[in-house]
C-alpha positions in Angstrom: 111.4 143.9 133.7 111.5 141.6 130.7 108.6 139.6 132.1 106.6 142.8 132.7 107.3 143.9 129.1 106.0 140.6 127.7 102.8 140.9 129.8 102.2 144.4 128.5 102.7 143.4 124.9 100.4 140.4 125.3 97.6 142.6 126.7 98.1 145.2 124.1 97.8 142.5 121.4 94.7 141.2 123.2 93.0 144.6 123.1 93.7 144.8 119.4 92.2 141.4 118.8 89.1 142.2 120.8 88.6 145.4 118.8 89.1 143.5 115.6 86.6 141.0 116.7 83.9 143.7 116.8 84.4 144.5 113.2 82.6 142.5 110.5 84.2 141.8 107.2 82.2 142.0 104.0 80.7 138.7 102.9 82.9 138.7 99.8 86.0 138.6 101.9 84.8 136.0 104.4 87.0 133.2 102.8 90.1 135.4 103.1 89.5 136.1 106.8 91.9 134.2 109.0 90.4 131.4 111.0 91.4 132.9 114.4 89.6 136.2 113.4 86.4 134.3 112.5 86.7 132.5 115.9 86.9 135.8 117.7 83.8 137.0 115.9 81.9 133.9 117.0 82.5 134.7 120.6 79.2 136.0 122.1 79.1 139.8 122.4 78.6 139.7 126.1 81.8 137.6 126.5 83.7 140.0 124.2 82.7 143.0 126.3 83.6 141.2 129.5 87.0 140.2 128.0 87.6 143.7 126.8 86.8 145.1 130.3 88.9 142.4 131.9 91.9 143.3 129.8 91.6 146.9 130.8 91.2 145.9 134.5 94.1 143.5 134.1 96.4 146.3 132.8 95.3 148.5 135.7 96.0 145.7 138.2 99.4 145.1 136.7 100.2 148.8 136.8 99.2 149.0 140.5 100.7 145.8 141.8 103.5 145.1 139.3 102.3 141.5 139.3 102.2 139.8 135.9 99.9 137.1 137.3 97.4 139.7 138.4 97.4 141.1 134.9 96.6 137.7 133.5 94.2 136.5 136.1 91.8 139.5 136.1 90.6 139.0 132.5 90.1 135.3 133.1 88.1 136.2 136.2 86.0 138.7 134.3 84.9 136.1 131.8 84.8 133.0 134.1 83.2 134.2 137.3 79.9 135.4 135.8 79.5 131.9 134.3 80.1 130.2 137.6 77.7 132.3 139.7 75.0 132.6 137.0 71.8 130.7 137.7 71.3 127.5 135.9 69.3 127.4 132.7 67.9 123.9 133.5 64.7 125.5 134.9 64.0 127.1 131.5 64.6 123.8 129.8 62.2 122.0 132.1 59.6 124.8 131.6 60.0 124.3 127.8 59.4 120.6 128.2 56.2 121.3 130.2 55.1 123.6 127.4 55.8 120.9 124.8 53.7 118.5 126.9 50.8 120.9 127.2 50.9 121.8 123.5 51.1 118.1 122.4 48.0 117.3 124.4 46.2 120.3 122.9 47.2 119.2 119.4 46.0 115.7 120.1 42.6 117.1 121.2 42.3 119.3 118.1 43.0 116.3 115.8 40.1 114.4 117.3 37.6 117.0 116.0 38.4 116.4 112.4 41.0 119.1 111.7 43.9 118.4 109.4 47.4 118.4 110.9 48.4 121.9 109.6 45.1 123.5 110.6 45.3 121.8 114.1 48.9 123.2 114.6 47.9 126.7 113.6 44.8 126.5 115.9 46.8 125.4 118.9 49.4 128.1 118.5 46.8 130.8 119.3 46.7 129.8 122.9 50.1 128.2 123.4 52.3 127.8 126.5 54.4 130.9 127.1 57.7 128.9 127.4 57.5 127.9 123.7 55.3 130.7 122.4 58.0 132.2 120.1 58.9 128.8 118.5 55.2 127.9 117.9 54.5 131.4 116.5 57.3 130.9 114.0 55.9 127.4 113.1 52.5 128.8 112.6 53.8 131.6 110.3 55.7 129.2 108.2 52.7 127.0 107.7 50.6 130.0 106.8 53.3 131.0 104.3 52.9 127.6 102.5 56.1 126.1 103.7 56.2 122.3 103.2 55.0 120.8 106.5 58.0 118.6 107.1 60.4 121.6 106.6 58.4 123.8 108.9 58.4 121.1 111.6 62.2 120.6 111.2 62.8 124.3 111.6 60.6 124.2 114.7 62.7 121.2 116.1 65.9 123.2 115.5 64.5 126.2 117.4 63.4 124.0 120.4 66.7 122.1 120.2 65.7 119.3 122.6 65.7 115.5 122.1 62.2 115.3 123.5 61.0 117.9 121.1 62.6 115.9 118.3 60.5 112.9 119.2 57.3 114.9 118.9 58.4 116.5 115.6 59.4 113.1 114.2 55.9 111.7 114.9 54.3 114.8 113.3 56.5 114.5 110.2 55.7 110.8 109.8 52.0 111.6 110.1 52.3 114.5 107.6 53.8 112.1 105.0 51.5 109.2 105.6 48.3 111.1 106.3 46.9 108.1 108.2 44.8 107.8 111.4 46.1 107.2 114.9 48.1 110.4 115.3 46.0 111.7 118.2 46.6 108.5 120.2 50.3 108.7 119.4 50.5 112.3 120.6 48.7 111.4 123.8 51.3 108.7 124.4 54.1 111.1 123.6 52.7 113.7 126.0 52.8 111.0 128.8 56.4 110.3 127.8 57.2 114.0 128.0 55.6 114.2 131.5 57.8 111.3 132.6 60.8 113.1 131.1 60.0 116.3 133.0 59.8 114.4 136.3 63.2 112.7 135.7 64.9 116.0 134.7 63.5 117.7 137.9 65.1 114.9 140.0 68.4 115.2 138.1 68.4 119.0 138.4 67.8 118.8 142.1 71.0 116.6 142.5 73.0 118.8 140.2 72.0 122.0 142.0 74.1 121.0 145.1 77.6 121.1 143.6 76.6 124.2 141.5 75.5 126.0 144.7 78.8 124.9 146.3 80.9 126.3 143.5 78.9 129.6 143.6 79.4 130.1 147.3 83.1 129.1 147.2 83.7 131.7 144.5 81.9 134.4 146.3 83.7 133.7 149.6 87.0 133.5 147.8 86.4 136.9 146.2 85.6 138.4 149.6 88.7 137.0 151.2 90.9 138.2 148.4 89.3 141.6 148.7 90.2 141.7 152.4 93.7 140.4 151.8 94.3 143.2 149.2 94.6 145.6 152.2 97.2 143.4 154.0 100.5 144.4 152.3 102.6 142.3 154.7 100.8 139.1 153.8 101.0 139.8 150.0 104.6 140.9 150.0 105.8 137.3 149.7 104.1 137.0 146.3 106.0 140.0 144.8 109.1 137.9 144.0 109.4 135.8 140.8 109.1 132.5 142.8 106.0 134.0 144.7 104.4 134.9 141.3 105.0 131.3 140.1 103.5 129.9 143.3 100.5 132.3 143.0 100.0 131.2 139.4 100.0 127.5 140.5 97.5 128.3 143.3 95.1 130.2 141.0 95.4 127.5 138.3 94.5 124.7 140.8 91.6 126.8 142.1 90.3 127.5 138.6 90.6 123.8 137.7 88.6 122.8 140.8 85.8 125.2 139.9 85.7 124.0 136.3 85.5 120.4 137.5 82.6 121.2 139.9 80.9 123.0 137.0 81.3 120.0 134.7 79.9 117.7 137.4 76.9 120.0 137.8 76.3 120.5 134.1 76.4 116.9 132.9 76.4 115.8 129.3 73.5 116.8 127.1 71.6 114.0 125.4 72.1 113.8 121.6 69.4 115.1 119.4 67.6 113.0 116.8 66.9 115.7 114.2 69.8 118.0 114.6 70.6 120.1 111.6 67.4 119.2 109.9 68.3 115.6 109.6 
């Protein structure tokens, strides 16, 4: 009973923290806000909603089964499982790289007809690749608003947020400061480099897709098996004791750790950017 009371108190506190996380303090009180409250507010809204729903479902599971481990595992599952079974974002990254390659070649072609750098950028954003249309549109608007060229390009690099995009922006910034010839040839060379990068990333993504698909199917099959076992009271009765709850917690922790490891293998380590933070 004491353990059950502790679980209930923890979940009630969690609900309160989630609700507090949805509130925004005035800017004048930001410095007085506790760090853990600011951390809660930085959680994406989707995750906060999932966590709130998971806490409610966990309380319901605890009320039905009387298992503290069920009350703790359900909120974790609500937040973690969508991340595991969600499709990879690598395809979007590769499409953005292909858009950068196409735009770089178009920009190189515009510079050969005598346009200045700013005019060439604005001209190429009128018919730009869909994958980077938003970022190029923002870049064009900044240049039309008389932003300094290097600042507008740095903002564009932050929006693209990719090391290959940083290389292109660095070449454009250097050209904007020197205003010398040769930029068109340099951009053509960069476009070829981006094309090579796209091919390499496609091969890497193909290898990473295998463990990611394995983790997704293992999760789905496990959920189906657990759903079927929920109707077998004789099988689950052994987990109702304190030692059974401890054993179940160990099993679930080992399972979650294995999934996290598989996700880490499939995700890989992102390459560091060259111009991060406008530097």
